[in-house]
ZASE-228966 format. One line per 10 residues: number of its first residue (from 1); their letters; for each residue x, y, z of N, C-alpha, C, O. Coordinates in steps of 0.05 Angstrom, whole numbers, plus 32768, in hexadecimal, padded with zeros to 4 digits. Layout:
<fidrens>
NUM = a = X/Y/Z/X/Y/Z/X/Y/Z/X/Y/Z | ...
</fidrens>
This chain:
<fidrens>
1 = gerfaaetca = 7C77/7F27/8025/7C8B/7F3C/8021/7C89/7F48/8005/7C8C/7F61/8002 | 7C85/7F38/7FF1/7C83/7F42/7FD6/7C6B/7F55/7FD3/7C6D/7F6A/7FC6 | 7C55/7F4D/7FDF/7C3D/7F5E/7FDD/7C41/7F79/7FEC/7C3A/7F8E/7FE1 | 7C4E/7F78/8003/7C54/7F91/8012/7C67/7FA2/8001/7C62/7FBB/7FFF | 7C7B/7F96/7FF5/7C8E/7FA5/7FE4/7C7F/7FB2/7FCC/7C85/7FC9/7FC5 | 7C6D/7FA3/7FC0/7C5E/7FAD/7FA9/7C4D/7FC5/7FB1/7C4B/7FD9/7FA2 | 7C41/7FC4/7FC9/7C30/7FD9/7FD2/7C3F/7FF1/7FDD/7C36/8008/7FDA | 7C56/7FED/7FE9/7C64/8002/7FF7/7C7E/800C/7FEA/7C85/8023/7FEC | 7C8C/7FFA/7FDC/7CA7/8001/7FD2/7CA9/8004/7FB4/7CBB/8011/7FAA | 7C97/7FF7/7FA5/7C9A/7FF4/7F88/7C98/800E/7F79/7CA0/8010/7F62
11 = schaikpgak = 7C8D/8023/7F85/7C8C/803C/7F76/7CA7/8049/7F73/7CAC/8059/7F61 | 7CBA/8041/7F84/7CD6/804B/7F81/7CEA/8035/7F7A/7CFC/8039/7F6A | 7CE7/801D/7F87/7CFA/8007/7F83/7CF0/7FF1/7F71/7CD8/7FEA/7F71 | 7D02/7FE6/7F60/7CFB/7FCE/7F52/7CFC/7FB7/7F66/7D10/7FB3/7F73 | 7CE6/7FA8/7F68/7CE4/7F94/7F7D/7CE5/7F77/7F72/7CE7/7F64/7F82 | 7CE4/7F74/7F58/7CE3/7F59/7F4D/7CFF/7F4D/7F49/7D13/7F5B/7F46 | 7D01/7F32/7F4A/7D1B/7F25/7F47/7D28/7F2D/7F2C/7D1B/7F2D/7F17 | 7D41/7F33/7F2E/7D51/7F39/7F16/7D4E/7F55/7F0B/7D5B/7F5C/7EF8 | 7D3C/7F65/7F16/7D38/7F80/7F0D/7D52/7F90/7F0F/7D60/7F8E/7F23 | 7D58/7FA0/7EFB/7D71/7FAF/7EFA/7D6E/7FCD/7EFE/7D80/7FDA/7F06
21 = ispvaeattf = 7D55/7FD7/7EF9/7D50/7FF4/7EFB/7D36/7FF8/7F0A/7D22/7FEC/7F04 | 7D37/800B/7F1D/7D1F/8012/7F2D/7D10/8028/7F1F/7D1B/8037/7F0F | 7CF6/802B/7F25/7CE7/8041/7F1A/7CF3/805D/7F21/7CF2/806F/7F10 | 7CFF/805F/7F38/7D0F/8077/7F3F/7D2C/806F/7F3D/7D35/805E/7F4C | 7D3A/807A/7F2A/7D55/8071/7F23/7D67/806F/7F3B/7D79/805E/7F3C | 7D64/8081/7F4F/7D76/8081/7F66/7D6F/806C/7F7B/7D7F/8067/7F8D | 7D58/8060/7F78/7D4F/804C/7F8B/7D5B/8030/7F84/7D58/8027/7F6E | 7D68/8024/7F97/7D75/800B/7F93/7D60/7FF5/7F8E/7D4B/7FF5/7F9B | 7D66/7FE3/7F7B/7D54/7FCD/7F77/7D55/7FB9/7F8E/7D6A/7FB8/7F9C | 7D40/7FAB/7F93/7D40/7F97/7FA8/7D54/7F81/7FA2/7D60/7F76/7FB4
31 = qaiadapgmn = 7D58/7F7B/7F88/7D6C/7F67/7F81/7D88/7F70/7F89/7D97/7F61/7F94 | 7D8E/7F8A/7F84/7DA9/7F94/7F8C/7DAC/7F94/7FAB/7DC1/7F8F/7FB5 | 7D96/7F9A/7FB9/7D97/7F9A/7FD6/7D9D/7F7D/7FDF/7DAE/7F79/7FF0 | 7D8E/7F6A/7FD4/7D92/7F4E/7FDC/7DAE/7F44/7FD7/7DB9/7F35/7FE6 | 7DB9/7F4D/7FC0/7DD4/7F43/7FB8/7DEB/7F53/7FC4/7E02/7F4D/7FBE | 7DE5/7F68/7FD3/7DFB/7F78/7FDF/7E0C/7F67/7FF2/7E01/7F57/8001 | 7E26/7F6A/7FF1/7E37/7F5B/8003/7E2F/7F5F/8020/7E2A/7F75/8029 | 7E2D/7F49/802E/7E27/7F4A/804B/7E09/7F4D/8051/7E01/7F50/8068 | 7DF8/7F4E/803C/7DDC/7F52/8041/7DD0/7F3A/804F/7DD2/7F23/8045 | 7DC3/7F3F/8065/7DB6/7F29/8074/7D9F/7F36/8084/7D9A/7F4E/8082
41 = rralivffrt = 7D91/7F25/8093/7D7A/7F2E/80A2/7D81/7F45/80B5/7D73/7F59/80B6 | 7D97/7F42/80C3/7D9E/7F57/80D7/7DA4/7F72/80C8/7D9B/7F87/80D2 | 7DB2/7F71/80B2/7DB7/7F89/80A3/7D9E/7F97/809A/7D9C/7FAF/809A | 7D8A/7F87/8091/7D71/7F93/8088/7D61/7F9E/80A0/7D54/7FB3/809D | 7D62/7F91/80B7/7D54/7F9C/80CE/7D60/7FB7/80D5/7D51/7FCA/80DA | 7D7A/7FB9/80D5/7D87/7FD3/80DB/7D7F/7FE7/80C6/7D79/7FFE/80CD | 7D80/7FE0/80AD/7D78/7FF2/8097/7D5C/7FFD/809B/7D58/8015/8099 | 7D49/7FEC/80A1/7D2D/7FF5/80A4/7D29/8006/80BD/7D15/8014/80BF | 7D3B/8005/80D0/7D38/8014/80E8/7D48/802E/80E7/7D48/803E/80FA | 7D56/8033/80D1/7D67/804B/80CE/7D5B/805E/80BA/7D54/8055/80A4
51 = phkempnlvi = 7D57/8077/80C1/7D4C/808A/80AE/7D5F/808E/8096/7D77/808E/809A | 7D53/8092/807F/7D63/8098/8067/7D57/80B1/805A/7D3F/80B1/8054 | 7D67/80C5/8055/7D5B/80DE/804B/7D50/80DB/802F/7D3F/80EB/8026 | 7D59/80C6/8020/7D4E/80C2/8005/7D33/80B4/8005/7D25/80B4/7FF1 | 7D2C/80A7/801C/7D14/8097/801D/7CFF/80A5/802F/7D06/80B4/8041 | 7CE5/809E/802A/7CD1/80A8/803E/7CD7/809B/8059/7CE4/8086/805B | 7CCD/80A7/806E/7CD1/809D/8089/7CBD/8086/808E/7CA8/808A/8099 | 7CC4/806E/8084/7CB3/8057/8088/7CB8/804A/80A2/7CCF/8048/80AB | 7CA3/8040/80AF/7CA6/8030/80C7/7C9C/8014/80C0/7C84/8010/80BC | 7CAF/8002/80BD/7CA8/7FE6/80B6/7CB0/7FD5/80CE/7CC7/7FD3/80D6
61 = qgdeaddiia = 7C9B/7FC9/80DA/7CA0/7FB9/80F2/7C91/7F9F/80F1/7C81/7F9A/80DF | 7C97/7F8E/8104/7C89/7F75/8108/7C89/7F63/80EF/7C9D/7F5F/80E2 | 7C71/7F58/80E9/7C6F/7F45/80D3/7C76/7F52/80B9/7C82/7F45/80A7 | 7C6F/7F6C/80B5/7C76/7F79/809C/7C94/7F79/8098/7C9E/7F74/8082 | 7CA3/7F80/80AD/7CC0/7F80/80AB/7CCB/7F64/80A5/7CDC/7F61/8094 | 7CC1/7F51/80B4/7CCA/7F35/80B0/7CC4/7F2C/8093/7CD5/7F20/8086 | 7CAD/7F33/8089/7CA5/7F2A/806E/7CB5/7F38/8058/7CBE/7F2A/8046 | 7CBA/7F52/805B/7CC9/7F5F/8046/7CE7/7F57/8047/7CF4/7F55/8032 | 7CF1/7F53/805F/7D0D/7F49/8061/7D10/7F2E/8054/7D23/7F29/8045 | 7CFD/7F1C/805A/7CFE/7F01/804E/7CFC/7F03/8030/7D09/7EF4/8022
71 = yilslkskk = 7CEB/7F15/8026/7CE8/7F18/8009/7D02/7F22/7FFD/7D0B/7F17/7FE9 | 7D0D/7F37/8008/7D26/7F41/7FFC/7D3C/7F2C/7FFD/7D4A/7F28/7FE9 | 7D3F/7F1E/8013/7D54/7F09/8014/7D4E/7EF2/8001/7D61/7EE4/7FF9 | 7D35/7EED/7FFA/7D2E/7ED8/7FE7/7D38/7EDE/7FCB/7D3A/7ECD/7FBA | 7D3E/7EF8/7FC6/7D48/7F00/7FAC/7D66/7EFC/7FA8/7D70/7EFE/7F92 | 7D74/7EF6/7FBE/7D91/7EF3/7FBD/7D98/7EDF/7FA7/7D8E/7EC9/7FA6 | 7DAA/7EE8/7F95/7DB3/7ED8/7F7F/7DC2/7EC0/7F89/7DD3/7EC2/7F9B | 7DBD/7EA9/7F7D/7DCC/7E90/7F84/7DE6/7E91/7F74/7DE6/7E95/7F5C | 7DFC/7E8D/7F82/7E16/7E8F/7F74/7E24/7E74/7F76/7E3A/7E72/7F6C
</fidrens>
């Protein structure tokens, strides 16, 4: 998941743990996504299947989707 994120997402999103600012200021960091209230696997599946006008029209399916979802959720801050 981290490798896919580095290749596909990192030009806009900060993908590393604890990152506070993305390369594109409007792009949410993966840390912020992981820590968003209610964020879970199902929410990310819905997110990746829903077009967003701010993002390119990415089609992430199968193992790539599973891997990036697992990676994002692994960033969730322990409280």
